[in-house]
N, CA and C of each residue as an Amber inpcrd file, in Angstrom:
protein
   702
  72.7540000  -0.9290000  21.2920000  71.6130000  -0.1590000  21.9580000
  71.9690000  -0.3170000  23.5530000  71.7870000   0.8570000  24.1310000
  72.0830000   0.8490000  25.5950000  70.9660000   0.2790000  26.5270000
  71.2360000  -0.4650000  27.4550000  70.4090000  -0.9850000  28.5020000
  69.9770000   0.0420000  29.4770000  68.4640000  -0.0800000  29.7670000
  68.0870000   0.6540000  30.8750000  68.7980000   0.5910000  32.1720000
  68.9590000   1.5990000  32.9230000  69.7750000   1.3670000  34.2330000
  68.9360000   2.1720000  35.2640000  68.9400000   1.6960000  36.3920000
  68.0310000   2.1240000  37.5350000  69.1360000   3.2340000  38.0260000
  68.2660000   4.4280000  38.5460000  69.2200000   5.7000000  39.0960000
  69.8270000   5.1490000  40.2610000  71.2200000   5.5580000  40.4310000
  72.2110000   5.4350000  41.4070000  72.7960000   6.8870000  41.6570000
  72.1570000   7.6060000  42.6350000  72.5780000   8.9840000  42.7540000
  73.4710000   9.0780000  44.0420000  74.7420000   9.2580000  43.7300000
  75.6040000   9.3420000  45.1960000  76.1070000  10.6370000  44.8940000
  76.3530000  11.1240000  46.3250000  76.9640000  12.5320000  46.4550000
  78.0470000  12.3860000  47.6480000  79.2500000  12.6330000  47.1790000
  80.2880000  12.4440000  48.3600000  80.3310000  13.5430000  49.0410000
  81.0760000  13.6110000  50.1750000  81.3470000  14.6880000  51.0130000
  82.3490000  15.8690000  50.3780000  82.2190000  16.8920000  50.5940000
  83.1960000  18.0250000  50.0610000  84.4690000  17.5610000  50.4170000
  85.4520000  17.5930000  49.6220000  86.8530000  17.2490000  49.9310000
  87.7830000  18.0480000  49.0070000  89.1460000  18.0360000  49.6000000
  90.2360000  18.6490000  48.7590000  90.7290000  17.4450000  48.0620000
  91.2750000  18.0680000  46.7960000  92.0750000  16.9830000  45.9420000
  93.4530000  17.8930000  45.5560000  94.5140000  17.3830000  46.3450000
  95.9710000  17.9480000  45.9660000  96.6560000  17.1950000  44.8740000
  97.0140000  17.9130000  43.8630000  97.7580000  17.2110000  42.8250000
  99.1580000  17.4880000  42.6210000  99.8420000  16.5920000  42.2800000
 101.1410000  16.6430000  41.8290000 101.6220000  16.2450000  40.4780000
 101.7310000  16.9820000  39.6650000 102.1870000  16.3590000  38.1340000
 103.5840000  16.3140000  37.9730000 103.9960000  15.0190000  37.6640000
 105.4830000  14.5220000  37.7260000 105.7690000  14.1930000  36.2540000
 106.9810000  14.7700000  35.9470000 107.5970000  14.3630000  34.5580000
 109.0760000  13.6610000  34.7810000 109.3780000  12.7030000  33.9600000
 110.5550000  12.1160000  33.6630000 110.9240000  11.2060000  35.0300000
 110.1600000  10.9320000  35.6740000 110.1620000   9.8720000  36.7320000
 108.8530000   8.7610000  36.5200000 109.6760000   7.6570000  36.3710000
 108.6620000   6.4300000  35.9580000 107.6760000   6.1210000  37.1560000
 106.6240000   5.4300000  37.0620000 105.6540000   5.1860000  38.1260000
 106.3460000   4.3540000  38.9540000 107.3990000   3.4710000  38.6430000
 107.9740000   2.6390000  39.7480000 108.7610000   3.5230000  40.7480000
 109.2680000   4.3990000  40.3570000 110.0530000   5.3270000  41.3440000
 109.1060000   6.1540000  42.0770000 108.1860000   6.5340000  41.5450000
 106.9110000   7.2050000  42.1860000 106.4550000   6.3680000  43.1730000
 105.9720000   4.9950000  42.7230000 105.5520000   4.2710000  43.9640000
 106.4270000   3.9250000  44.9750000 107.6510000   3.9260000  44.7200000
 108.5170000   3.7960000  45.7510000 108.8480000   4.8240000  46.9470000
 108.6860000   6.2730000  46.1550000 108.7520000   7.1580000  46.9810000
 107.5920000   7.3890000  47.9130000 106.4470000   7.1350000  47.2770000
 105.1740000   7.2310000  48.0390000 105.2070000   6.0970000  49.2340000
 105.6630000   4.8870000  49.1630000 105.8130000   3.7700000  50.2460000
 106.6940000   4.4570000  51.3270000 107.5840000   5.4120000  51.1800000
 108.5520000   5.8930000  52.0550000 107.9010000   7.1140000  52.8440000
 106.8820000   7.5030000  52.5050000 106.1890000   8.7210000  53.0370000
 105.7680000   8.4240000  54.5510000 105.9670000   9.4640000  55.3790000
 105.6150000   9.0170000  56.7870000 104.2650000   8.9150000  57.1200000
 103.3000000   9.0360000  56.1550000 101.8420000   8.7140000  56.4940000
 101.6510000   7.0800000  56.1550000 102.6260000   6.3700000  55.6480000
 102.6430000   4.8810000  55.5310000 101.4390000   4.4100000  54.8250000
 101.4700000   4.7770000  53.4560000 100.5190000   4.4170000  52.3840000
 100.6650000   2.8470000  52.1640000  99.5280000   2.3800000  52.0180000
  99.5300000   0.9110000  51.5180000  98.3990000   0.8280000  50.3890000
  98.8210000   0.0600000  49.4980000  97.8890000  -0.1360000  48.2200000
  96.5390000  -0.9090000  48.9050000  95.3890000  -0.5120000  48.2180000
  93.9520000  -0.9620000  48.8380000  93.0880000  -1.7030000  47.6790000
  93.6290000  -1.4830000  46.4160000  92.9750000  -1.9430000  45.5370000
  93.7750000  -2.2080000  44.2550000  93.1780000  -3.0020000  43.3890000
  94.3690000  -3.5190000  42.1590000  94.0930000  -2.3790000  41.2630000
  95.3420000  -2.2100000  40.5380000  95.2950000  -1.3640000  39.3600000
  94.3980000  -1.7820000  38.5170000  93.9170000  -0.3850000  37.8440000
  92.8550000  -0.5990000  36.6820000  92.8610000   0.6420000  35.7310000
  92.3040000   0.3450000  34.5160000  92.4040000   1.3880000  33.5170000
  91.0590000   2.1150000  33.5540000  91.0110000   3.5660000  33.6440000
  90.0720000   4.1660000  33.6800000  89.8260000   4.9660000  32.4290000
  88.5460000   4.7720000  31.9050000  87.9760000   5.7370000  30.6020000
  87.0880000   6.8370000  30.8370000  87.2700000   7.9330000  30.0390000
  86.1550000   8.9790000  30.4160000  85.8570000   9.4570000  29.0160000
  84.4320000   9.8770000  28.7890000  84.0640000  10.7150000  27.8110000
  83.6440000  12.0280000  28.2540000  84.5360000  13.0910000  28.0920000
  84.2610000  14.3040000  28.8030000  83.3150000  15.2050000  27.8110000
  82.3820000  15.9100000  28.4660000  81.4650000  16.8900000  27.7360000
  81.6850000  18.2930000  27.8910000  81.3220000  19.3220000  27.1070000
  81.3930000  20.5500000  27.2120000  80.5130000  21.3440000  26.3900000
  80.3320000  22.5990000  26.6410000  79.3560000  23.3740000  25.8670000
  79.9940000  23.6360000  24.4160000  79.2740000  24.3830000  23.5970000
  79.7120000  24.7410000  22.1170000  80.8700000  25.4920000  22.2620000
  80.8840000  26.3490000  23.2440000  82.0470000  27.2830000  23.4320000
  83.0540000  27.0520000  24.3690000  83.0670000  25.6580000  24.7850000
  83.9840000  25.1700000  25.6570000  84.0230000  26.0040000  27.2940000
  82.7940000  26.2170000  27.5480000  82.5440000  26.9640000  28.7120000
  83.3820000  26.3450000  30.0520000  83.1230000  24.8860000  30.0140000
  83.9440000  24.2090000  31.2470000  85.3290000  24.3080000  31.1320000
  85.8050000  24.2740000  30.0810000  87.4640000  24.3510000  29.8080000
  87.8700000  25.8570000  30.2290000  87.1930000  26.8810000  30.0780000
  87.6570000  28.2410000  30.0560000  87.3270000  28.4680000  31.6880000
  85.9830000  27.9300000  32.3430000  86.1420000  28.1320000  33.7680000
  87.1900000  27.5450000  34.5060000  87.7610000  26.3530000  34.0930000
  88.8000000  25.6120000  34.9170000  90.3010000  26.5540000  34.5680000
  90.5310000  26.9200000  33.3850000  91.7870000  27.6340000  33.1430000
  91.6860000  29.0070000  33.9650000  90.5670000  29.5230000  34.0180000
  90.3950000  30.8270000  34.5170000  90.3510000  30.5680000  36.0850000
  90.2340000  29.4870000  36.6470000  90.1360000  29.2490000  38.0170000
  88.9830000  29.8020000  38.6180000  87.6960000  29.7890000  37.8510000
  86.5060000  30.2240000  38.4660000  86.0140000  29.5980000  39.7960000
  85.5650000  30.2320000  40.7630000  85.1150000  29.6830000  41.9350000
  84.0110000  28.5400000  41.7320000  83.2760000  28.6940000  40.9780000
  82.2470000  27.6210000  40.6960000  82.5320000  27.1040000  39.3230000
  82.7400000  25.9290000  39.3240000  82.9180000  25.1570000  38.1180000
  82.5860000  23.8140000  38.1810000  82.3660000  23.1860000  37.0110000
  82.1950000  21.9010000  36.7630000  82.6020000  21.1190000  35.8290000
  82.8600000  19.6510000  36.0220000  83.1310000  18.8200000  34.8640000
  82.2070000  17.8470000  34.6210000  81.8060000  17.3630000  33.4900000
  80.8510000  16.2550000  33.1550000  81.5870000  15.1590000  32.5970000
  81.3200000  13.9290000  32.6540000  81.9920000  12.9300000  32.0380000
  81.0590000  11.7230000  32.2810000  81.2180000  10.7610000  31.4150000
  80.9720000   9.2030000  31.5880000  82.2030000   8.4390000  31.8990000
  82.1840000   7.6210000  32.8090000  83.2910000   6.9270000  33.3020000
  83.0180000   5.5510000  33.2410000  84.0150000   4.6840000  32.8070000
  84.0190000   3.2320000  32.8590000  85.3720000   2.6200000  32.9740000
  85.4660000   1.2540000  33.4660000  86.6420000   0.6840000  33.7630000
  86.9230000  -0.4220000  32.6910000  88.2430000  -0.7400000  32.5380000
  88.6010000  -1.6810000  31.3370000  89.2700000  -1.0480000  30.3580000
  89.0440000  -1.9490000  29.2120000  89.5600000  -1.4600000  27.9330000
  88.6120000  -0.1920000  27.4530000  89.4850000   0.6680000  26.6110000
  88.7130000   1.8730000  26.3280000  87.7790000   1.3810000  25.3340000
  88.0960000   0.6100000  24.2580000  87.1820000   0.2170000  23.0980000
  86.7140000  -1.1010000  23.5000000  85.4920000  -1.3320000  22.9770000
  84.6290000  -2.6170000  23.4370000  83.4460000  -2.3260000  24.2300000
  83.0440000  -3.2120000  25.0920000  81.6960000  -2.9380000  25.8430000
  82.0890000  -2.0520000  27.1450000  81.2950000  -0.8570000  27.1290000
  81.5270000  -0.0300000  28.4550000  80.4070000  -0.4350000  29.4090000
  81.0200000  -1.3500000  30.2870000  80.0720000  -1.9610000  31.3240000
  80.0520000  -1.2220000  32.5080000  78.8650000  -0.9480000  32.9950000
  78.5340000  -0.3500000  34.2230000  79.0620000   1.2100000  34.2070000
  78.8110000   1.8310000  32.9630000  79.3820000   3.3560000  33.1730000
  78.6050000   4.0420000  34.0720000  79.3740000   5.1120000  34.3050000
  78.7500000   6.3110000  35.3490000  78.6290000   7.6340000  34.9170000
  77.6960000   8.2420000  35.0600000  77.5860000   9.7630000  34.5460000
  77.9940000  10.4810000  35.8830000  79.1100000  11.3040000  35.6380000
  79.6850000  11.9100000  36.9610000  79.8110000  13.4250000  36.7360000
  79.3900000  14.2210000  37.6170000  79.6140000  15.7590000  37.6540000
  80.2120000  15.9200000  38.7610000  81.6540000  16.4320000  38.4240000
  82.6280000  17.0100000  39.4520000  82.3340000  18.3580000  39.5540000
  81.9190000  18.7270000  40.9830000  81.4870000  20.1100000  41.0770000
  82.5480000  20.7600000  42.0060000  82.9010000  22.0530000  41.7500000
  83.9830000  22.6230000  42.5020000  83.3800000  23.9280000  43.0350000
  83.6420000  24.2110000  44.4270000  83.3380000  25.3570000  44.9190000
  84.6810000  25.8490000  45.6110000  85.5410000  26.7230000  44.8150000
  86.9120000  27.3080000  45.3320000  87.5610000  25.9640000  45.4520000
  88.5530000  25.7940000  46.5580000  89.4500000  24.4620000  46.4870000
  88.5580000  23.2200000  46.9940000  87.5340000  23.3230000  47.1060000
  86.7170000  22.1880000  47.6410000  85.8500000  21.5840000  46.4500000
  85.7830000  20.2310000  46.4780000  84.9360000  19.6100000  45.2320000
  84.0250000  18.5170000  45.8650000  83.0350000  18.2090000  45.1760000
  82.4250000  16.9540000  45.3670000  81.7660000  16.4180000  44.1880000
  81.3440000  15.0980000  44.1830000  80.9830000  14.3310000  42.9420000
  79.6130000  13.9370000  43.0580000  78.8550000  13.8520000  41.9130000
  77.3440000  13.4230000  41.9510000  77.6910000  12.4320000  40.9370000
  77.1100000  10.9530000  41.1680000  77.3370000   9.9680000  40.2080000
  75.8210000   9.3530000  39.9590000  75.8140000   8.8640000  38.6370000
  74.3790000   8.1950000  38.2890000  74.8000000   7.0180000  37.1990000
  74.4060000   5.9800000  37.6950000  74.4640000   4.6780000  36.9100000
  73.8050000   4.8770000  35.5280000  74.5340000   4.4170000  34.5030000
  73.9130000   4.5210000  33.2620000  73.7870000   2.9770000  32.5990000
  73.0560000   2.9030000  31.4320000  73.1220000   1.6860000  30.9060000
  74.4310000   1.4630000  30.0150000  74.8390000   0.1480000  29.7800000
  76.1180000  -0.1720000  29.1050000  75.8820000   0.1910000  27.4030000
  77.0760000   0.4010000  26.9180000  77.0540000   0.7380000  25.5810000
  78.3560000   0.0860000  24.7540000  78.4630000   0.2190000  23.6290000
  79.5910000  -0.3200000  22.8250000  80.3950000   0.9030000  22.3500000
  81.7160000   0.8520000  22.6950000  82.7690000   1.8650000  22.3770000
  83.4720000   1.2480000  21.0780000  83.2410000   1.7980000  19.8500000
  83.7280000   1.4360000  18.5120000  83.8470000   2.4730000  17.5900000
  84.2940000   2.2290000  16.4310000  84.2840000   3.1460000  15.2620000
  82.9890000   3.9460000  15.1220000  81.9170000   3.0800000  15.4050000
  80.5200000   3.6610000  14.9340000  79.8860000   4.4660000  16.1070000
  80.4730000   4.3710000  17.2040000  80.0340000   5.2740000  18.1790000
  79.8870000   6.7680000  17.8560000  78.6060000   7.2890000  18.0880000
  78.5140000   8.7740000  17.7320000  78.0880000   9.3220000  18.8590000
  77.9340000  10.8430000  18.6840000  77.4010000  11.7640000  19.6190000
  75.7700000  11.5430000  19.9250000  75.3590000  11.1150000  18.6680000
  73.7930000  10.4650000  19.0440000  73.6720000   9.4290000  19.7050000
  74.6210000   8.5510000  19.5980000  74.5110000   7.3790000  20.5180000
  74.5880000   7.6460000  21.8680000  75.4640000   8.4140000  22.2300000
  75.6260000   8.8340000  23.7370000  74.6590000   9.6100000  24.2420000
  73.9410000  10.3940000  23.3420000  72.4930000  11.2050000  23.8160000
  71.5760000  10.2370000  24.1850000  71.5770000   9.2130000  23.3510000
  70.4420000   8.2700000  23.5100000  70.7620000   7.4720000  24.8530000
  72.0320000   7.2360000  25.2970000  72.3660000   6.6270000  26.6120000
  71.9510000   7.2820000  27.8770000  72.1130000   8.6620000  27.4920000
  71.6200000   9.7120000  28.6790000  70.1750000   9.8320000  28.7540000
  69.5290000   9.7640000  27.6380000  68.0740000   9.8000000  27.8310000
  67.3270000   8.6090000  28.1140000  68.0360000   7.4690000  28.0260000
  67.3060000   6.1240000  28.5390000  67.5900000   5.9450000  30.0190000
  68.4100000   6.7170000  30.5270000  68.9840000   6.4930000  31.9820000
  67.8950000   7.2330000  32.8830000  67.9070000   6.6450000  33.8770000
  66.9010000   7.1410000  35.0520000  67.5990000   8.3920000  35.6210000
  67.4090000   9.4270000  35.0010000  68.3690000  10.6550000  35.6390000
  67.0720000  11.8650000  35.7660000  67.4440000  12.5690000  36.6980000
  66.2570000  13.8050000  37.2230000  66.1490000  14.5960000  35.8730000
  64.9660000  15.1100000  35.6740000  64.5380000  15.6660000  34.4910000
  65.3970000  17.0040000  34.1860000  65.6100000  17.6690000  35.2630000
  66.3850000  18.7720000  35.2580000  67.8830000  18.4750000  34.6640000
  68.4770000  17.4160000  35.1320000  69.5320000  17.1270000  34.6630000
  69.6950000  16.8620000  33.3230000  68.7240000  16.0090000  32.7660000
  68.6500000  15.6960000  31.2960000  68.5120000  16.8670000  30.4860000
  67.7310000  17.9290000  30.9470000  67.7740000  19.2600000  30.3860000
  69.1400000  20.0620000  29.9660000  69.9620000  19.8930000  31.1710000
  71.2800000  20.3290000  31.2580000  71.9350000  19.6170000  30.3080000
  71.9200000  18.4780000  30.2970000  72.9790000  17.6760000  29.4780000
  72.5300000  17.6840000  27.9010000  71.2940000  18.0950000  27.6500000
  71.0620000  18.4070000  26.1820000  71.7350000  19.3620000  25.6210000
  72.2570000  20.3010000  26.2290000  73.0130000  21.5200000  25.8430000
  74.5000000  21.0620000  25.6280000  74.9070000  19.9000000  26.0930000
  76.3550000  19.5970000  26.0120000  76.5850000  18.7380000  24.9470000
  77.8480000  18.6750000  24.5160000  78.4180000  17.7200000  23.5280000
  79.5600000  16.8380000  24.0230000  79.6210000  15.7170000  23.6420000
  81.0220000  14.9270000  24.0530000  82.1460000  15.4470000  23.1570000
  83.2040000  15.6650000  23.8590000  84.2020000  16.4250000  23.3070000
  85.7030000  15.4050000  23.0850000  85.8680000  14.8510000  24.1130000
  87.1740000  13.9150000  24.0640000  86.9260000  12.7100000  24.9130000
  87.8850000  11.4840000  24.3820000  87.9330000  10.4700000  25.2360000
  89.2930000  10.5600000  26.0150000  89.3420000  10.0730000  27.0510000
  90.7340000  10.0020000  27.9610000  90.6400000   8.8950000  28.5760000
  92.1720000   8.1390000  28.5740000  92.0930000   6.9630000  29.5560000
  93.5380000   6.9170000  30.2510000  93.5610000   6.1640000  31.4490000
  94.8900000   6.1020000  32.1810000  94.7340000   4.9340000  33.1460000
  95.8800000   4.6270000  33.3760000  95.9260000   3.6600000  34.6090000
  96.0310000   4.2780000  35.9670000  95.4380000   3.3920000  36.9610000
  95.4060000   4.1830000  38.4220000  95.7810000   3.0410000  39.4450000
  96.5570000   3.4180000  40.2880000  96.7740000   2.8110000  41.7340000
  96.2530000   3.3250000  42.8600000  95.7250000   2.6440000  43.8170000
  95.0080000   3.3940000  44.9890000  95.7230000   3.1150000  46.1940000
  95.7000000   3.8560000  47.1480000  96.4810000   3.9990000  48.3010000
  95.6090000   4.3900000  49.4050000  95.7930000   4.0510000  50.6890000
  95.2710000   4.6800000  51.8480000  96.3460000   4.7840000  52.9320000
  96.2730000   5.9570000  53.5150000  97.3120000   6.1520000  54.7860000
  97.2110000   5.3560000  55.8570000  97.9930000   4.8510000  56.5990000
  97.8240000   4.0110000  57.8910000  97.7660000   4.7920000  59.0070000
  97.9270000   6.2190000  58.7610000  97.9730000   7.0530000  59.9160000
  96.8820000   8.0700000  60.1660000  96.0710000   8.2930000  58.7180000
  94.9470000   9.1500000  58.8270000  94.1400000   8.9350000  57.6410000
  93.0370000   9.1660000  57.6640000  91.9880000   8.8770000  56.4240000
  92.5610000   9.7360000  55.2330000  93.6930000   9.4400000  54.6230000
  94.2250000  10.2090000  53.5080000  94.2200000   9.2180000  52.2180000
  93.7750000   9.4450000  51.2420000  93.3110000   8.6210000  50.1790000
  94.5130000   9.0910000  49.2080000  95.3810000   8.3190000  48.2690000
  96.2720000   8.8040000  47.4430000  95.9530000   7.9070000  46.1390000
  96.2430000   8.4520000  44.8850000  96.1190000   7.6910000  43.8620000
  97.4390000   7.9400000  42.8460000  97.6550000   6.9390000  42.0700000
  98.8320000   7.2500000  41.2610000  98.1860000   7.0580000  39.6720000
  98.3230000   7.9440000  38.8150000  97.7890000   7.6310000  37.4690000
  99.0270000   7.8140000  36.3900000  99.0910000   7.0110000  35.3580000
 100.0400000   7.0040000  34.3700000  99.5080000   6.5050000  33.1500000
 100.2990000   6.2490000  32.1270000  99.8850000   5.8780000  30.7190000
  98.7410000   6.5980000  30.2520000  98.7330000   7.9730000  30.3850000
  97.4540000   8.9060000  29.9930000  97.6430000   9.0900000  28.3350000
  96.3570000   8.6920000  28.0150000  96.0800000   9.0350000  26.4910000
  94.7400000   9.7340000  26.4770000  94.7090000  10.4810000  25.1780000
  93.5670000  11.1150000  24.8320000  93.4030000  11.1180000  23.2860000
  91.9390000  11.3020000  22.8540000  91.6770000  11.6820000  21.5020000
  90.3680000  12.3540000  21.2830000  90.1670000  12.8810000  20.2550000
  88.8200000  13.6680000  20.0150000  87.8540000  12.6800000  19.9490000
  86.6490000  13.2560000  20.2850000  85.2780000  12.6200000  19.9150000
  84.7700000  13.1480000  18.8670000  84.5460000  12.4240000  17.8830000
  84.0710000  12.8290000  16.4290000  82.6280000  12.4980000  16.6340000
  81.7980000  13.3100000  16.1540000  80.3650000  13.5520000  16.3960000
  79.6670000  12.2240000  15.4720000  80.3220000  11.7660000  14.4120000
  79.8340000  10.7430000  13.6120000  80.5340000   9.5180000  13.4460000
  82.0410000   9.4810000  13.5630000  82.7250000   8.3260000  13.4980000
  84.0340000   8.5140000  14.0180000  84.2050000   7.5840000  14.8600000
  85.3140000   7.6430000  15.8740000  86.3750000   6.5210000  15.4140000
  87.7210000   6.8380000  14.9310000  88.5100000   5.9530000  14.4260000
  89.6770000   5.6870000  15.4920000  89.7000000   6.6530000  16.4650000
  90.8220000   6.6700000  17.5810000  92.0840000   7.0230000  16.9800000
  92.1820000   7.4170000  15.8800000  93.5040000   7.7570000  15.1700000
  94.2900000   8.6650000  15.8360000  93.4560000   9.7160000  16.5380000
  94.3360000  10.6140000  17.0900000  94.9220000  10.5780000  18.6250000
  94.7420000   9.1720000  18.9110000  95.2080000   8.7440000  20.3690000
  96.7190000   9.1620000  20.5490000  96.8950000   9.7960000  21.4910000
  98.1590000  10.1490000  21.7600000  98.6420000   9.8410000  23.2610000
  99.7180000   9.2430000  23.3830000 100.4450000   8.7610000  24.6920000
 101.2730000   9.8830000  25.3750000 101.2950000   9.7020000  26.7210000
 102.2070000  10.6540000  27.5930000 102.8050000   9.5620000  28.4670000
 103.8040000   8.8690000  28.0230000 104.3770000   7.9900000  28.8790000
 105.3020000   8.4990000  29.9970000 105.8430000   9.6690000  29.7980000
 106.7710000  10.3060000  30.7130000 106.0390000  11.1210000  31.8200000
 104.8600000  11.1080000  31.7920000 104.1740000  11.8620000  32.9670000
 103.3100000  10.9160000  33.9780000 103.3330000  11.3520000  35.1160000
 102.6520000  10.6930000  36.1090000 101.8800000  11.5130000  37.0030000
 100.7880000  11.4560000  37.4460000  99.9740000  12.5760000  38.3510000
  99.7780000  11.6580000  39.6830000 100.0300000  12.2790000  40.8020000
  99.7080000  11.9480000  42.1120000  98.5130000  12.6250000  42.7130000
  97.6390000  12.2250000  43.1880000  96.6370000  12.8780000  43.8740000
  96.4010000  12.5240000  45.4370000  96.3080000  13.5930000  46.4340000
  95.9290000  13.3000000  47.6600000  94.5330000  13.7420000  47.8780000
  93.6640000  12.7480000  48.4030000  92.1610000  13.2890000  48.5570000
  91.6060000  13.0200000  49.8220000  91.1080000  13.7630000  50.3510000
  90.5360000  13.9310000  51.9210000  89.4870000  14.8080000  52.0510000
  88.6230000  14.5470000  53.2940000  87.6100000  15.3310000  53.4720000
  87.8290000  16.7580000  54.1380000  87.2200000  17.7410000  53.8680000
  87.4450000  19.1020000  54.1870000  87.8660000  19.2630000  55.6280000
  86.9540000  18.4540000  56.4980000  87.4360000  18.5740000  57.9490000
  88.4940000  18.0590000  58.3930000  89.2600000  17.4760000  57.7320000
  90.5350000  16.9270000  57.9270000  91.8450000  17.8070000  57.5000000
  91.4080000  18.9460000  56.9060000  92.5220000  19.7390000  56.0470000
  93.6820000  19.9390000  57.3220000  93.5030000  20.4950000  58.4280000
  94.4650000  20.5890000  59.4910000  95.3860000  19.4410000  59.7560000
  94.5490000  18.5280000  59.8830000  95.3500000  16.9740000  60.3540000
  95.9190000  16.7360000  59.2230000  95.6400000  16.9840000  57.8520000
  96.5580000  16.3840000  56.5800000  97.4160000  17.4270000  56.1550000
  97.4530000  18.6430000  56.5150000  98.3930000  19.5940000  55.7370000
  99.8880000  19.2260000  55.9330000 100.3450000  18.5590000  57.0930000
 101.6630000  18.1560000  57.0220000 101.9380000  17.0630000  56.1040000
 101.1630000  16.1340000  55.7380000 101.3680000  15.1360000  55.0190000
 101.5560000  15.5380000  53.6650000 100.6650000  16.5470000  53.3300000
 100.7710000  17.1830000  51.9380000 102.3220000  17.9040000  51.7110000
 102.9510000  18.5950000  52.7160000 104.0480000  19.1170000  52.6090000
 105.1460000  18.1220000  52.8090000 104.9190000  17.0090000  53.2320000
 106.0310000  15.8500000  53.2830000 106.0220000  15.2180000  51.9030000
 105.2200000  15.4000000  50.9650000 105.3430000  14.7660000  49.7750000
 106.5620000  15.0880000  49.1150000 107.3710000  14.3340000  48.3460000
 108.2980000  14.5950000  47.7640000 108.4950000  15.1080000  46.3220000
 107.3440000  15.8450000  46.0190000 106.8060000  16.2770000  44.7760000
 106.4740000  17.6780000  45.0110000 106.4440000  18.3990000  43.9790000
 105.8820000  19.9090000  43.8350000 104.4290000  19.7820000  43.6090000
 103.5440000  20.4380000  44.5200000 102.1040000  20.5820000  44.2210000
 101.7830000  21.3830000  43.1060000 100.9520000  21.0440000  42.1750000
 100.6130000  21.7650000  40.9710000  99.0280000  21.7450000  40.6800000
  98.7110000  22.6390000  40.0960000  97.2310000  22.5630000  39.4060000
  97.3720000  21.8610000  38.0260000  96.6600000  20.8790000  38.0820000
  96.5420000  19.8300000  36.9880000  95.1170000  19.4000000  36.5820000
  94.5750000  19.4380000  35.5080000  93.5290000  18.9090000  35.1040000
  93.5780000  17.9050000  33.7440000  93.1810000  16.5860000  33.9440000
  93.4400000  15.7780000  32.6140000  92.6250000  16.3310000  31.4340000
  91.3250000  17.0460000  31.8340000  90.5960000  17.4650000  30.8700000
  91.2450000  18.5240000  30.1070000  91.6460000  19.7580000  30.7500000
  92.4810000  20.7190000  30.3910000  93.5700000  20.4100000  29.4780000
  94.3150000  19.2910000  29.9410000  95.5560000  19.0650000  29.3600000
  95.2670000  18.3340000  27.9730000  94.1540000  17.7060000  28.0360000
  93.7840000  16.9380000  26.7790000  93.2890000  17.9110000  25.7970000
  92.4630000  18.9900000  26.1710000  91.7810000  19.8530000  25.2930000
  93.0810000  20.6940000  24.3500000  93.9360000  21.1550000  25.3610000
  95.0700000  21.9190000  24.8030000  95.9860000  21.2060000  23.9920000
  96.2530000  19.8790000  24.2490000  97.0730000  19.0200000  23.3130000
  96.2710000  18.6640000  21.9820000  95.0140000  18.4400000  22.0790000
  94.1300000  18.1740000  20.7780000  93.7660000  19.1440000  19.8750000
  93.4190000  20.6320000  20.6370000  92.5580000  21.5880000  19.9640000
  93.5120000  22.6560000  19.8930000  94.5130000  23.0300000  20.5680000
  95.2530000  24.3030000  20.5980000  96.7850000  23.9900000  20.1300000
């Protein structure tokens, strides 16, 4: 049973997220190349595993908005850190809202819950209902269903020359969310892929643009949610 959580509503500034999807280069090589970048990136936080449950409509509207490149689009997920299975401690409901190339995130603290074979869509719905969320948001969430789990490891960096954040994600995995009984049997690993993301506030775009061009990788459009949906359902 989920514990009640007090509402924590956070909304970050609009920002750019520039992504680089990298294949056939292990994370150690990627890390080495990042440290050679002229922005002088330094690691600012310990590596940790990120876990998500993503939601969508019955007709996968969020997925289609993303692949169509709609100007207004959203992703809805529950995020927690640590092991995928077991106690999801201090989970957060996150709404990633995009307006063209810019995006921002709204976050709400949820009560903890157990992630195991018995976790169902009904359990997740109860977690959301018991949380201290705005009523209009609860109404919107009622029309959504949990679709997939995904998890990956992440390292965090900050530039020494400008307020430019960077993350490296690897060991990405995903599986379907079953409405009644989750065995995690469809877990799939993608060990040969790494994703680098540059993140910075909208007012720093001109200042940061050269640092983006200096990245030793090709900028790509990449969504972990879209990639998981296409691998698991199509």
